[in-house]
Backbone as XML, in Angstrom:
<?xml version="1.0"?>
<chain id="A" units="angstrom">
  <residue number="1" name="MET">
    <atom name="N" x="-154.112" y="-18.579" z="48.994"/>
    <atom name="CA" x="-153.215" y="-19.568" z="48.055"/>
    <atom name="C" x="-153.734" y="-19.881" z="46.710"/>
  </residue>
  <residue number="2" name="LEU">
    <atom name="N" x="-152.916" y="-19.719" z="45.918"/>
    <atom name="CA" x="-153.710" y="-20.358" z="44.569"/>
    <atom name="C" x="-153.912" y="-21.880" z="44.334"/>
  </residue>
  <residue number="3" name="ASN">
    <atom name="N" x="-154.955" y="-21.984" z="43.597"/>
    <atom name="CA" x="-155.013" y="-23.722" z="43.571"/>
    <atom name="C" x="-155.217" y="-23.909" z="42.045"/>
  </residue>
  <residue number="4" name="LYS">
    <atom name="N" x="-154.840" y="-25.106" z="41.605"/>
    <atom name="CA" x="-154.858" y="-25.462" z="40.195"/>
    <atom name="C" x="-156.289" y="-25.341" z="39.622"/>
  </residue>
  <residue number="5" name="ALA">
    <atom name="N" x="-157.434" y="-25.845" z="40.586"/>
    <atom name="CA" x="-158.796" y="-25.961" z="40.011"/>
    <atom name="C" x="-159.222" y="-24.275" z="39.794"/>
  </residue>
  <residue number="6" name="ASP">
    <atom name="N" x="-159.052" y="-23.486" z="40.618"/>
    <atom name="CA" x="-159.418" y="-22.307" z="40.160"/>
    <atom name="C" x="-158.800" y="-21.708" z="39.198"/>
  </residue>
  <residue number="7" name="ILE">
    <atom name="N" x="-157.367" y="-21.980" z="39.056"/>
    <atom name="CA" x="-156.685" y="-21.155" z="37.781"/>
    <atom name="C" x="-157.339" y="-21.950" z="36.644"/>
  </residue>
  <residue number="8" name="GLU">
    <atom name="N" x="-157.505" y="-23.249" z="36.475"/>
    <atom name="CA" x="-157.979" y="-23.995" z="35.399"/>
    <atom name="C" x="-159.398" y="-23.223" z="34.995"/>
  </residue>
  <residue number="9" name="LYS">
    <atom name="N" x="-160.246" y="-23.008" z="36.174"/>
    <atom name="CA" x="-161.776" y="-22.512" z="35.577"/>
    <atom name="C" x="-161.539" y="-21.236" z="35.079"/>
  </residue>
  <residue number="10" name="VAL">
    <atom name="N" x="-160.808" y="-20.381" z="35.717"/>
    <atom name="CA" x="-160.514" y="-18.944" z="34.859"/>
    <atom name="C" x="-159.920" y="-19.198" z="33.599"/>
  </residue>
  <residue number="11" name="LEU">
    <atom name="N" x="-158.970" y="-20.009" z="33.212"/>
    <atom name="CA" x="-158.639" y="-19.964" z="31.908"/>
    <atom name="C" x="-159.649" y="-20.672" z="31.051"/>
  </residue>
  <residue number="12" name="ASP">
    <atom name="N" x="-160.273" y="-21.766" z="31.555"/>
    <atom name="CA" x="-161.572" y="-21.959" z="30.718"/>
    <atom name="C" x="-162.668" y="-20.976" z="30.202"/>
  </residue>
  <residue number="13" name="GLU">
    <atom name="N" x="-162.372" y="-20.246" z="31.184"/>
    <atom name="CA" x="-163.594" y="-19.159" z="31.013"/>
    <atom name="C" x="-163.184" y="-17.894" z="30.246"/>
  </residue>
  <residue number="14" name="THR">
    <atom name="N" x="-161.904" y="-17.654" z="30.308"/>
    <atom name="CA" x="-161.570" y="-16.295" z="29.653"/>
    <atom name="C" x="-160.635" y="-16.571" z="28.387"/>
  </residue>
  <residue number="15" name="VAL">
    <atom name="N" x="-159.605" y="-17.565" z="28.508"/>
    <atom name="CA" x="-158.648" y="-17.579" z="27.460"/>
    <atom name="C" x="-158.410" y="-18.771" z="26.737"/>
  </residue>
  <residue number="16" name="ARG">
    <atom name="N" x="-159.052" y="-19.881" z="27.138"/>
    <atom name="CA" x="-158.680" y="-21.135" z="26.216"/>
    <atom name="C" x="-159.479" y="-21.044" z="25.040"/>
  </residue>
  <residue number="17" name="LEU">
    <atom name="N" x="-160.670" y="-20.634" z="24.919"/>
    <atom name="CA" x="-161.438" y="-20.615" z="23.750"/>
    <atom name="C" x="-160.676" y="-19.530" z="22.643"/>
  </residue>
  <residue number="18" name="LYS">
    <atom name="N" x="-160.420" y="-18.408" z="23.202"/>
    <atom name="CA" x="-159.453" y="-17.459" z="22.139"/>
    <atom name="C" x="-158.410" y="-18.144" z="21.478"/>
  </residue>
  <residue number="19" name="LEU">
    <atom name="N" x="-157.521" y="-19.037" z="22.334"/>
    <atom name="CA" x="-156.335" y="-19.730" z="21.952"/>
    <atom name="C" x="-156.839" y="-20.606" z="20.847"/>
  </residue>
  <residue number="20" name="ALA">
    <atom name="N" x="-157.705" y="-21.564" z="21.370"/>
    <atom name="CA" x="-158.071" y="-22.687" z="20.400"/>
    <atom name="C" x="-158.704" y="-22.085" z="19.080"/>
  </residue>
  <residue number="21" name="ALA">
    <atom name="N" x="-159.237" y="-21.036" z="18.919"/>
    <atom name="CA" x="-159.645" y="-20.497" z="17.662"/>
    <atom name="C" x="-158.330" y="-20.362" z="16.674"/>
  </residue>
  <residue number="22" name="ASP">
    <atom name="N" x="-157.131" y="-20.153" z="17.423"/>
    <atom name="CA" x="-155.922" y="-19.769" z="16.368"/>
    <atom name="C" x="-155.241" y="-21.379" z="16.441"/>
  </residue>
  <residue number="23" name="GLY">
    <atom name="N" x="-155.771" y="-22.284" z="17.097"/>
    <atom name="CA" x="-155.163" y="-23.446" z="17.017"/>
    <atom name="C" x="-154.314" y="-23.856" z="18.043"/>
  </residue>
  <residue number="24" name="GLY">
    <atom name="N" x="-154.176" y="-23.076" z="19.311"/>
    <atom name="CA" x="-153.365" y="-23.087" z="20.218"/>
    <atom name="C" x="-154.041" y="-23.429" z="21.609"/>
  </residue>
  <residue number="25" name="GLY">
    <atom name="N" x="-153.348" y="-23.341" z="22.599"/>
    <atom name="CA" x="-153.846" y="-23.976" z="24.255"/>
    <atom name="C" x="-152.872" y="-23.480" z="24.985"/>
  </residue>
  <residue number="26" name="VAL">
    <atom name="N" x="-153.162" y="-23.749" z="26.364"/>
    <atom name="CA" x="-152.379" y="-23.569" z="27.345"/>
    <atom name="C" x="-152.594" y="-24.554" z="28.356"/>
  </residue>
  <residue number="27" name="GLU">
    <atom name="N" x="-151.583" y="-25.034" z="29.311"/>
    <atom name="CA" x="-151.646" y="-25.952" z="30.098"/>
    <atom name="C" x="-151.149" y="-25.362" z="31.534"/>
  </residue>
  <residue number="28" name="VAL">
    <atom name="N" x="-151.482" y="-25.540" z="32.617"/>
    <atom name="CA" x="-150.898" y="-25.402" z="33.885"/>
    <atom name="C" x="-150.056" y="-26.342" z="34.333"/>
  </residue>
  <residue number="29" name="VAL">
    <atom name="N" x="-148.708" y="-25.977" z="34.512"/>
    <atom name="CA" x="-147.680" y="-26.894" z="34.708"/>
    <atom name="C" x="-147.359" y="-27.134" z="36.172"/>
  </residue>
  <residue number="30" name="ASP">
    <atom name="N" x="-147.323" y="-25.821" z="36.733"/>
    <atom name="CA" x="-146.880" y="-25.606" z="38.310"/>
    <atom name="C" x="-147.707" y="-24.415" z="38.998"/>
  </residue>
  <residue number="31" name="ILE">
    <atom name="N" x="-147.708" y="-24.441" z="40.104"/>
    <atom name="CA" x="-147.848" y="-23.206" z="41.219"/>
    <atom name="C" x="-146.915" y="-23.114" z="41.933"/>
  </residue>
  <residue number="32" name="LYS">
    <atom name="N" x="-145.929" y="-22.142" z="41.909"/>
    <atom name="CA" x="-144.911" y="-22.074" z="42.859"/>
    <atom name="C" x="-145.245" y="-21.352" z="44.218"/>
  </residue>
  <residue number="33" name="ASP">
    <atom name="N" x="-144.575" y="-21.525" z="45.216"/>
    <atom name="CA" x="-144.766" y="-21.180" z="46.469"/>
    <atom name="C" x="-144.933" y="-19.425" z="46.781"/>
  </residue>
  <residue number="34" name="ASP">
    <atom name="N" x="-144.204" y="-18.882" z="45.750"/>
    <atom name="CA" x="-144.233" y="-17.300" z="45.494"/>
    <atom name="C" x="-145.501" y="-16.753" z="44.848"/>
  </residue>
  <residue number="35" name="ASP">
    <atom name="N" x="-146.568" y="-17.754" z="44.471"/>
    <atom name="CA" x="-147.789" y="-17.174" z="43.587"/>
    <atom name="C" x="-147.157" y="-16.953" z="42.123"/>
  </residue>
  <residue number="36" name="THR">
    <atom name="N" x="-146.416" y="-17.702" z="41.761"/>
    <atom name="CA" x="-145.935" y="-17.615" z="40.334"/>
    <atom name="C" x="-146.740" y="-18.958" z="39.582"/>
  </residue>
  <residue number="37" name="VAL">
    <atom name="N" x="-147.316" y="-18.734" z="38.636"/>
    <atom name="CA" x="-147.891" y="-19.797" z="37.818"/>
    <atom name="C" x="-146.970" y="-20.202" z="36.517"/>
  </residue>
  <residue number="38" name="VAL">
    <atom name="N" x="-146.677" y="-21.453" z="36.370"/>
    <atom name="CA" x="-145.848" y="-21.878" z="35.303"/>
    <atom name="C" x="-146.856" y="-22.647" z="34.360"/>
  </residue>
  <residue number="39" name="VAL">
    <atom name="N" x="-146.874" y="-22.275" z="33.238"/>
    <atom name="CA" x="-147.830" y="-22.780" z="32.120"/>
    <atom name="C" x="-146.945" y="-23.411" z="30.836"/>
  </residue>
  <residue number="40" name="LYS">
    <atom name="N" x="-147.741" y="-23.790" z="29.987"/>
    <atom name="CA" x="-146.970" y="-24.344" z="28.662"/>
    <atom name="C" x="-148.119" y="-23.973" z="27.502"/>
  </residue>
  <residue number="41" name="LEU">
    <atom name="N" x="-147.651" y="-23.192" z="26.584"/>
    <atom name="CA" x="-148.337" y="-22.531" z="25.621"/>
    <atom name="C" x="-148.307" y="-23.891" z="24.706"/>
  </residue>
  <residue number="42" name="THR">
    <atom name="N" x="-149.453" y="-24.476" z="24.004"/>
    <atom name="CA" x="-149.358" y="-25.681" z="23.080"/>
    <atom name="C" x="-149.997" y="-25.293" z="21.770"/>
  </residue>
  <residue number="43" name="GLY">
    <atom name="N" x="-149.901" y="-26.249" z="20.978"/>
    <atom name="CA" x="-150.534" y="-26.084" z="19.623"/>
    <atom name="C" x="-149.702" y="-25.008" z="18.975"/>
  </residue>
  <residue number="44" name="ALA">
    <atom name="N" x="-150.630" y="-24.272" z="18.193"/>
    <atom name="CA" x="-149.816" y="-23.027" z="17.456"/>
    <atom name="C" x="-149.345" y="-21.996" z="18.259"/>
  </residue>
  <residue number="45" name="CYS">
    <atom name="N" x="-149.902" y="-21.985" z="19.494"/>
    <atom name="CA" x="-149.162" y="-20.924" z="20.541"/>
    <atom name="C" x="-147.568" y="-21.349" z="20.921"/>
  </residue>
  <residue number="46" name="GLY">
    <atom name="N" x="-147.674" y="-22.509" z="20.818"/>
    <atom name="CA" x="-146.057" y="-22.967" z="21.415"/>
    <atom name="C" x="-144.991" y="-22.494" z="20.650"/>
  </residue>
  <residue number="47" name="CYS">
    <atom name="N" x="-145.250" y="-22.473" z="19.156"/>
    <atom name="CA" x="-144.106" y="-21.933" z="18.347"/>
    <atom name="C" x="-144.364" y="-20.585" z="17.717"/>
  </residue>
  <residue number="48" name="CYS">
    <atom name="N" x="-145.498" y="-19.900" z="17.918"/>
    <atom name="CA" x="-145.651" y="-18.610" z="17.389"/>
    <atom name="C" x="-144.636" y="-17.438" z="17.959"/>
  </residue>
  <residue number="49" name="PRO">
    <atom name="N" x="-144.217" y="-16.431" z="17.055"/>
    <atom name="CA" x="-143.304" y="-15.528" z="17.426"/>
    <atom name="C" x="-143.977" y="-14.504" z="18.548"/>
  </residue>
  <residue number="50" name="PHE">
    <atom name="N" x="-145.270" y="-14.719" z="18.737"/>
    <atom name="CA" x="-146.100" y="-13.822" z="19.544"/>
    <atom name="C" x="-146.352" y="-14.428" z="20.751"/>
  </residue>
  <residue number="51" name="SER">
    <atom name="N" x="-145.872" y="-15.510" z="21.121"/>
    <atom name="CA" x="-146.013" y="-16.327" z="22.316"/>
    <atom name="C" x="-145.851" y="-15.564" z="23.563"/>
  </residue>
  <residue number="52" name="LEU">
    <atom name="N" x="-144.953" y="-14.804" z="23.849"/>
    <atom name="CA" x="-144.665" y="-13.942" z="25.038"/>
    <atom name="C" x="-145.680" y="-12.980" z="24.999"/>
  </residue>
  <residue number="53" name="MET">
    <atom name="N" x="-146.134" y="-12.292" z="23.992"/>
    <atom name="CA" x="-147.318" y="-11.353" z="23.994"/>
    <atom name="C" x="-148.418" y="-12.125" z="24.654"/>
  </residue>
  <residue number="54" name="THR">
    <atom name="N" x="-148.765" y="-13.204" z="23.977"/>
    <atom name="CA" x="-150.044" y="-13.968" z="24.479"/>
    <atom name="C" x="-150.115" y="-14.374" z="25.907"/>
  </residue>
  <residue number="55" name="LEU">
    <atom name="N" x="-148.953" y="-14.775" z="26.396"/>
    <atom name="CA" x="-148.590" y="-15.237" z="27.787"/>
    <atom name="C" x="-148.933" y="-13.938" z="28.497"/>
  </residue>
  <residue number="56" name="LYS">
    <atom name="N" x="-148.257" y="-12.850" z="28.312"/>
    <atom name="CA" x="-148.611" y="-11.672" z="29.149"/>
    <atom name="C" x="-149.814" y="-10.978" z="29.035"/>
  </residue>
  <residue number="57" name="SER">
    <atom name="N" x="-150.276" y="-10.714" z="27.754"/>
    <atom name="CA" x="-151.699" y="-9.794" z="27.614"/>
    <atom name="C" x="-152.822" y="-10.542" z="27.765"/>
  </residue>
  <residue number="58" name="ALA">
    <atom name="N" x="-152.700" y="-12.055" z="27.607"/>
    <atom name="CA" x="-154.080" y="-12.802" z="27.572"/>
    <atom name="C" x="-154.138" y="-13.733" z="28.878"/>
  </residue>
  <residue number="59" name="VAL">
    <atom name="N" x="-153.143" y="-14.588" z="29.061"/>
    <atom name="CA" x="-153.025" y="-15.465" z="30.131"/>
    <atom name="C" x="-152.739" y="-14.802" z="31.446"/>
  </residue>
  <residue number="60" name="GLU">
    <atom name="N" x="-151.642" y="-13.970" z="31.554"/>
    <atom name="CA" x="-151.263" y="-13.387" z="32.880"/>
    <atom name="C" x="-152.527" y="-12.306" z="33.206"/>
  </residue>
  <residue number="61" name="ARG">
    <atom name="N" x="-152.866" y="-11.738" z="32.365"/>
    <atom name="CA" x="-153.943" y="-10.485" z="32.356"/>
    <atom name="C" x="-155.176" y="-11.170" z="33.023"/>
  </residue>
  <residue number="62" name="SER">
    <atom name="N" x="-155.496" y="-12.056" z="32.577"/>
    <atom name="CA" x="-156.984" y="-12.731" z="33.069"/>
    <atom name="C" x="-156.509" y="-13.435" z="34.357"/>
  </residue>
  <residue number="63" name="LEU">
    <atom name="N" x="-155.458" y="-13.954" z="34.553"/>
    <atom name="CA" x="-155.353" y="-14.748" z="36.046"/>
    <atom name="C" x="-155.279" y="-13.471" z="37.017"/>
  </residue>
  <residue number="64" name="LYS">
    <atom name="N" x="-154.443" y="-12.460" z="36.801"/>
    <atom name="CA" x="-154.308" y="-11.699" z="37.842"/>
    <atom name="C" x="-155.421" y="-10.677" z="37.913"/>
  </residue>
  <residue number="65" name="ASN">
    <atom name="N" x="-156.430" y="-10.619" z="37.032"/>
    <atom name="CA" x="-157.593" y="-9.798" z="37.381"/>
    <atom name="C" x="-158.423" y="-10.855" z="38.178"/>
  </residue>
  <residue number="66" name="ALA">
    <atom name="N" x="-158.220" y="-12.231" z="38.080"/>
    <atom name="CA" x="-159.130" y="-13.035" z="39.009"/>
    <atom name="C" x="-158.377" y="-13.301" z="40.358"/>
  </residue>
  <residue number="67" name="PHE">
    <atom name="N" x="-156.995" y="-13.257" z="40.398"/>
    <atom name="CA" x="-156.157" y="-13.516" z="41.577"/>
    <atom name="C" x="-155.185" y="-12.273" z="41.594"/>
  </residue>
  <residue number="68" name="PRO">
    <atom name="N" x="-155.593" y="-11.268" z="42.411"/>
    <atom name="CA" x="-154.687" y="-10.149" z="42.698"/>
    <atom name="C" x="-153.275" y="-10.634" z="43.317"/>
  </residue>
  <residue number="69" name="GLU">
    <atom name="N" x="-153.381" y="-11.788" z="44.107"/>
    <atom name="CA" x="-152.151" y="-11.961" z="44.649"/>
    <atom name="C" x="-151.129" y="-12.703" z="43.985"/>
  </residue>
  <residue number="70" name="LEU">
    <atom name="N" x="-151.248" y="-13.108" z="42.457"/>
    <atom name="CA" x="-150.570" y="-13.629" z="41.864"/>
    <atom name="C" x="-149.584" y="-12.961" z="41.290"/>
  </residue>
  <residue number="71" name="LYS">
    <atom name="N" x="-148.075" y="-13.300" z="41.252"/>
    <atom name="CA" x="-147.140" y="-12.484" z="41.137"/>
    <atom name="C" x="-146.967" y="-12.332" z="39.541"/>
  </residue>
  <residue number="72" name="GLU">
    <atom name="N" x="-146.628" y="-13.594" z="38.920"/>
    <atom name="CA" x="-146.617" y="-13.762" z="37.567"/>
    <atom name="C" x="-146.901" y="-14.944" z="37.029"/>
  </residue>
  <residue number="73" name="VAL">
    <atom name="N" x="-146.983" y="-14.876" z="35.579"/>
    <atom name="CA" x="-147.234" y="-16.032" z="34.889"/>
    <atom name="C" x="-145.842" y="-16.367" z="33.956"/>
  </residue>
  <residue number="74" name="VAL">
    <atom name="N" x="-145.236" y="-17.439" z="33.913"/>
    <atom name="CA" x="-144.143" y="-17.730" z="32.946"/>
    <atom name="C" x="-144.446" y="-18.883" z="32.471"/>
  </residue>
  <residue number="75" name="SER">
    <atom name="N" x="-143.663" y="-18.950" z="31.045"/>
    <atom name="CA" x="-143.745" y="-20.253" z="30.336"/>
    <atom name="C" x="-142.791" y="-21.190" z="30.705"/>
  </residue>
  <residue number="76" name="GLU">
    <atom name="N" x="-143.071" y="-22.528" z="30.626"/>
    <atom name="CA" x="-142.076" y="-23.699" z="31.029"/>
    <atom name="C" x="-140.801" y="-23.452" z="29.967"/>
  </residue>
</chain>
């Protein structure tokens, strides 16, 4: 089962520095029972026209590499 602490650790190690370099960030909002992770893109990422691409190619990919059981990552 996925837990928030492990997800936060992976995001810290893989995604957050890259997003911060562009003035953005990501927050974990919820972990659903079906192993879907709900996040909120913040800062510049929250209003960027490429936010869906960032969500899927950076956030979801990094988390799925660490947690194969992860179903998907969706934005709040």
